C-alpha positions in Angstrom: 27.2 -40.5 -157.8 23.9 -38.9 -158.2 21.3 -39.5 -160.9 18.6 -37.0 -161.5 15.3 -37.6 -163.3 13.6 -34.4 -164.5 9.9 -34.5 -165.4 8.9 -33.1 -168.8 5.8 -31.6 -167.2 7.6 -28.3 -166.7 7.9 -27.7 -170.4 5.6 -25.3 -172.2 2.1 -26.7 -173.0 2.0 -28.2 -176.5 -1.0 -29.1 -178.5 -1.5 -32.8 -179.0 -1.1 -34.4 -182.5 -4.1 -36.1 -184.0 -4.1 -39.9 -183.8 -2.1 -41.3 -186.6 -0.7 -37.9 -187.5 3.0 -38.7 -186.8 5.2 -36.4 -188.7 8.2 -38.8 -188.6 9.1 -40.3 -192.0 9.1 -43.8 -190.5 7.9 -47.2 -191.5 4.4 -48.0 -190.3 3.9 -50.2 -187.2 6.8 -48.7 -185.1 6.3 -48.7 -181.4 4.7 -45.7 -179.7 7.0 -46.0 -176.7 10.5 -47.4 -176.3 12.7 -47.8 -173.2 16.3 -46.8 -173.6 19.4 -46.5 -171.3 22.7 -44.7 -171.5 25.5 -46.6 -169.6 28.1 -44.4 -168.0 31.5 -45.9 -167.3 35.0 -45.0 -166.0 36.9 -47.3 -168.3 40.4 -48.6 -167.5 43.4 -50.0 -169.4 42.1 -53.5 -168.6 39.9 -54.7 -171.5 38.5 -57.7 -169.6 37.5 -55.6 -166.6 35.8 -53.1 -168.8 33.8 -55.8 -170.6 32.8 -57.2 -167.2 31.7 -53.7 -166.0 29.7 -53.2 -169.3 28.0 -56.6 -168.8 26.9 -55.6 -165.3 25.4 -52.3 -166.6 23.7 -53.9 -169.5 22.1 -56.5 -167.2 21.0 -53.7 -164.8 19.4 -51.8 -167.7 17.8 -54.9 -169.1 16.3 -55.7 -165.7 14.8 -52.2 -165.7 13.1 -52.9 -169.0 15.5 -51.3 -171.5 15.0 -52.2 -175.1 18.1 -50.4 -176.3 21.3 -49.6 -174.4 24.1 -47.2 -175.4 27.7 -47.7 -174.2 30.2 -44.8 -174.1 33.0 -44.1 -176.4 36.1 -46.2 -175.6 33.9 -48.3 -173.3 36.2 -51.3 -173.8 39.6 -49.6 -173.3 41.3 -46.4 -172.1 45.0 -46.9 -172.1 47.8 -44.9 -170.6 48.9 -43.6 -174.0 46.9 -43.0 -177.2 48.9 -45.7 -179.0 47.9 -48.3 -176.5 44.7 -48.8 -178.3 46.6 -50.4 -181.2 47.3 -53.4 -179.1 43.5 -54.2 -178.7 42.3 -53.3 -182.1 40.2 -55.9 -183.9 39.6 -56.8 -187.5 36.0 -56.0 -188.5 33.6 -58.7 -187.5 36.3 -60.6 -185.6 37.4 -60.3 -182.0 36.4 -60.6 -178.3 34.9 -57.1 -178.0 32.7 -57.6 -181.0 31.7 -61.1 -179.8 30.9 -59.6 -176.4 28.5 -57.0 -177.9 26.7 -59.5 -180.1 26.4 -62.0 -177.2 25.1 -59.3 -174.8 22.4 -58.3 -177.3 21.3 -61.9 -177.8 21.5 -62.8 -174.1 19.5 -59.8 -172.9 17.3 -59.6 -175.9 17.8 -55.9 -176.6 19.5 -53.5 -179.0 23.1 -52.8 -178.1 25.0 -49.8 -179.4 28.5 -50.6 -178.6 30.0 -47.1 -177.8 33.2 -47.3 -179.8 36.0 -49.9 -180.2 39.3 -49.7 -182.2 38.9 -51.4 -185.5 41.8 -52.2 -187.9 42.4 -49.4 -190.4 44.4 -49.4 -193.7 47.2 -47.6 -191.9 49.0 -49.8 -189.4 49.7 -46.9 -187.0 46.1 -45.9 -186.8 42.6 -47.4 -186.1 39.0 -46.6 -186.9 37.0 -45.5 -183.9 33.9 -47.6 -184.7 30.4 -47.8 -183.4 28.7 -51.2 -184.0 25.0 -51.8 -183.4 23.5 -55.3 -182.7 19.9 -56.2 -182.7 18.2 -58.4 -180.0 19.1 -61.6 -182.0 22.8 -60.6 -181.9 23.0 -59.7 -185.5 24.9 -56.6 -186.6 22.5 -53.9 -187.7 24.8 -50.9 -188.4 28.4 -49.6 -188.4 29.6 -46.1 -188.1 33.2 -44.9 -188.1 33.7 -41.6 -186.3 34.1 -38.8 -188.8 35.3 -35.8 -186.8 38.5 -36.2 -184.8 39.1 -34.2 -181.6 42.0 -31.8 -181.4 42.4 -29.6 -178.2 45.3 -27.6 -176.7 44.9 -25.7 -173.5 47.6 -25.4 -170.8 48.8 -28.9 -170.0 45.9 -30.6 -171.8 46.8 -31.8 -175.3 44.7 -34.1 -177.5 45.0 -34.9 -181.2 43.0 -38.0 -182.2 44.3 -37.9 -185.8 47.6 -39.2 -184.6 46.1 -42.7 -183.9 42.7 -42.6 -185.5 41.6 -42.6 -189.2 38.4 -40.6 -189.8 35.3 -42.2 -191.2 33.5 -40.6 -194.2 29.9 -41.9 -194.2 26.9 -40.8 -192.3 25.0 -43.8 -190.8 21.6 -44.4 -189.3 19.6 -47.6 -188.7 15.9 -48.5 -188.3 14.8 -49.5 -184.7 11.3 -50.5 -183.6 10.8 -46.8 -182.5 12.0 -45.3 -185.7 15.3 -44.1 -187.3 18.3 -43.8 -185.1 21.2 -41.5 -186.0 24.8 -42.5 -185.1 27.4 -40.0 -184.0 30.4 -40.0 -181.6 31.7 -37.4 -179.2 33.4 -34.6 -181.2 30.8 -35.1 -183.9 28.4 -33.2 -181.6 30.0 -29.9 -182.6 29.0 -30.3 -186.3 25.3 -29.8 -186.7 25.5 -30.4 -190.5 26.2 -34.1 -189.7 22.8 -34.4 -188.0 20.9 -32.8 -190.9 22.4 -35.4 -193.2 20.9 -38.2 -191.1 17.4 -37.3 -192.2 14.3 -37.6 -190.0 15.4 -39.3 -186.8 13.3 -40.3 -183.8 16.5 -40.7 -181.8 20.1 -39.5 -182.1 22.8 -41.2 -180.0 26.1 -39.7 -178.9 28.6 -42.1 -177.1 31.3 -39.9 -175.8 34.4 -39.3 -173.7 34.3 -35.5 -173.3 37.2 -34.0 -171.3 36.2 -32.4 -168.0 37.2 -29.0 -169.4 35.2 -29.1 -172.6 32.4 -31.0 -171.0 31.9 -28.4 -168.3 31.8 -25.7 -170.9 29.8 -27.1 -173.7 28.4 -30.7 -173.3 24.9 -30.0 -172.1 24.3 -27.0 -174.4 25.4 -28.9 -177.5 23.3 -32.0 -176.7 20.2 -29.9 -176.0 20.8 -27.9 -179.2 20.9 -31.1 -181.3 17.6 -32.2 -179.8 15.9 -28.9 -180.3 17.1 -28.3 -183.9 16.2 -31.9 -185.0 13.1 -32.1 -182.8 13.9 -35.7 -181.7 15.3 -37.5 -178.6 19.0 -37.4 -177.9 20.7 -40.2 -175.8 24.3 -39.6 -174.7 26.4 -42.1 -172.9 29.7 -40.7 -171.5 32.8 -41.7 -169.7 32.5 -40.0 -166.3 35.1 -39.8 -163.6 38.8 -40.0 -162.8 40.5 -42.8 -164.9 43.5 -44.9 -164.0 45.5 -43.2 -166.7 45.1 -39.9 -164.9 42.5 -38.4 -167.3 39.3 -37.0 -166.0 36.1 -37.1 -168.1 33.0 -35.0 -167.7 30.3 -37.7 -167.5 26.7 -36.3 -167.3 25.2 -39.0 -169.5 21.7 -38.0 -170.3 18.5 -38.4 -172.2 17.0 -35.3 -173.7 13.5 -34.9 -175.2 12.6 -33.1 -178.5 11.8 -29.9 -176.7 15.3 -29.8 -175.1 14.2 -30.9 -171.7 16.5 -33.2 -169.8 14.6 -36.4 -168.9 17.4 -38.1 -166.9 21.1 -37.4 -166.1 23.9 -38.8 -164.1 26.9 -36.6 -163.1 29.8 -38.9 -162.4 30.6 -42.5 -161.8 29.4 -45.7 -163.5 25.7 -46.2 -163.7 22.5 -46.4 -165.8 20.6 -43.4 -167.1 17.2 -44.6 -168.4 14.0 -43.2 -169.8 11.1 -43.9 -172.1 10.8 -42.4 -175.6 7.3 -41.4 -176.6 6.2 -40.9 -180.2 3.5 -38.5 -179.1 6.1 -36.2 -177.6 7.8 -35.9 -180.9 4.5 -35.2 -182.6 3.5 -32.6 -180.1 6.7 -30.6 -180.5 6.7 -30.8 -184.3 3.0 -29.8 -184.5 3.3 -26.9 -182.1 6.6 -25.6 -183.6 7.0 -27.1 -187.1 10.6 -26.1 -187.5 11.5 -29.5 -189.1 9.0 -28.8 -191.9 10.2 -25.3 -192.3 13.7 -26.3 -193.4 14.7 -24.4 -196.6 18.5 -25.0 -197.1 19.7 -28.4 -198.1 
């Protein structure tokens, strides 16, 4: 399917920040540019096939110069029933999905944010929907368990993630060469207070599997709102297409800049959505419209 790259040159003119005047609360020595990619998939009930598809997309992104890749929610498995995920759940730090992510990061020498995978929870009838981050040496850098669980009823569509997923309860970020990266998953996108709790991020990631109905209505506006209100980049990797289990997901994986401009997007089908983050772009936006500095409420 189509992929569109949108130039940021159409955005309003913004005054440039003075050299070294970065407003990000980041460690010194971070990179001024950073190549990232969102990997869009149409995952199946076959774990091994999904991992093979993910490897192909990671390799494609790496060949294009990506330094960080983001897989979608449920990249490794989308079963016929919600309870099917229990059969592929893994103990934390043990299992073929986690080994795949660590090996891919090491082999391609890039950061891998592993969408989500089902991790063993205290309750045997539920799992944690977990994002794991691996650095270019294949070492785990961060873990986030999805906090907000999707519930939607409309016509014949019915979703209630709490039946098979335990919610997480901790906000998570990690430090990348470009700066702080905030971790969130899918339905989290509707809760802006989560993103404020992350602190000053250069990039927010949103691996997702939005339904076609909710995606068509709200996906783009929510992603752009999170970018605008936090004045940082947002990278969203989605499931996008008709799945073997009959479900249709919205897709439209995209990269959005701190002014809310869409840098790159893919509508449906598996593929890579890539772009380059620029620290000067964050500084320009925050200097021209210093909303981040003007926060009053905690």
